[in-house]
C-alpha positions in Angstrom: -28.8 -15.8 -18.0 -29.7 -12.3 -19.4 -28.5 -10.8 -16.1 -25.1 -12.6 -16.4 -24.6 -11.3 -20.0 -25.5 -7.8 -19.0 -23.2 -8.0 -16.0 -20.4 -9.2 -18.3 -20.9 -6.3 -20.7 -21.0 -3.8 -17.9 -17.8 -5.2 -16.3 -16.0 -5.2 -19.7 -17.1 -1.6 -20.4 -15.9 -0.5 -17.0 -12.5 -2.1 -17.5 -12.1 -0.4 -20.8 -13.2 3.0 -19.5 -10.8 2.8 -16.5 -7.8 1.6 -18.6 -5.1 4.1 -19.6 -4.8 5.0 -23.2 -1.5 3.9 -24.7 0.3 5.4 -27.7 3.8 5.4 -29.3 5.6 8.7 -29.8 9.0 9.2 -31.5 11.4 12.0 -30.5 13.9 12.8 -33.3 16.2 14.7 -31.0 16.9 14.8 -27.2 14.0 16.4 -25.4 13.0 17.4 -21.8 9.7 16.5 -20.2 9.0 17.6 -16.7 12.7 18.1 -15.9 13.7 14.7 -17.3 16.0 14.6 -20.3 15.0 11.9 -22.8 17.2 10.6 -25.7 15.9 10.5 -29.2 13.9 7.4 -29.9 10.6 5.6 -29.7 8.7 5.9 -26.4 5.4 4.5 -25.0 3.1 7.2 -23.8 0.3 6.3 -21.4 -2.5 8.8 -20.8 -4.0 8.3 -17.4 -7.5 9.3 -16.3 -6.1 11.8 -13.8 -4.5 14.0 -16.4 -1.1 12.5 -16.2 1.1 11.3 -19.1 3.6 8.6 -18.4 6.4 8.4 -21.0 8.6 5.2 -20.9 11.4 3.6 -22.8 13.1 0.7 -21.1 14.1 1.8 -17.6 13.7 5.5 -18.4 10.3 6.9 -17.3 8.9 10.3 -16.5 5.4 11.4 -15.6 4.0 14.8 -16.3 0.6 16.6 -15.9 -1.0 17.4 -19.3 -4.1 19.1 -20.4 -6.0 17.0 -23.0 -7.6 19.1 -25.7 -9.8 17.5 -28.4 -9.6 19.0 -31.9 -12.4 18.9 -34.4 -10.5 16.6 -36.8 -8.1 13.7 -36.3 -4.4 14.2 -36.7 -3.0 12.1 -39.6 0.2 11.5 -37.7 1.8 12.2 -34.4 3.8 15.3 -34.0 5.8 16.9 -31.1 6.1 20.7 -30.6 9.2 21.7 -28.6 10.7 25.0 -27.4 14.4 24.5 -27.2 14.4 21.0 -25.8 11.3 21.3 -23.7 8.2 19.4 -25.0 5.2 21.8 -25.1 2.7 19.7 -26.9 2.1 16.2 -28.5 -0.5 15.7 -31.1 -1.5 12.0 -31.2 -1.8 10.6 -34.7 -5.1 8.8 -35.5 -6.9 10.7 -32.7 -8.1 14.2 -32.2 -6.2 14.5 -28.9 -3.6 17.2 -28.3 -1.6 16.9 -25.1 -0.4 20.3 -23.7 2.4 19.9 -21.1 2.7 22.2 -18.1 5.8 24.3 -18.0 7.3 23.1 -14.7 7.3 20.2 -12.3 9.3 17.4 -10.8 10.6 14.4 -12.6 10.4 10.7 -11.7 13.3 8.5 -12.7 
């Protein structure tokens, strides 16, 4: 019985560790991520283990490589840093994660 309980905990821990992290981000103006133009609005952002961010809203979806940087303190709210319309960085509120987007790449629609 103890082995079954330990196996259950190990399986649950592995499932949580391999799952993508999901967040909500709001763009207050049209932006560009990885060559894809996104309208202003709320988007679901999934952070994959392979360093990719998937941004979705309805049928609109783009995937972009990101560098995840951990700051020493948590961000009180999410914020987006843009240059023109290009998203350069997203700071995820409630976490210490900062996602730095690469400058170029191909889009997925």
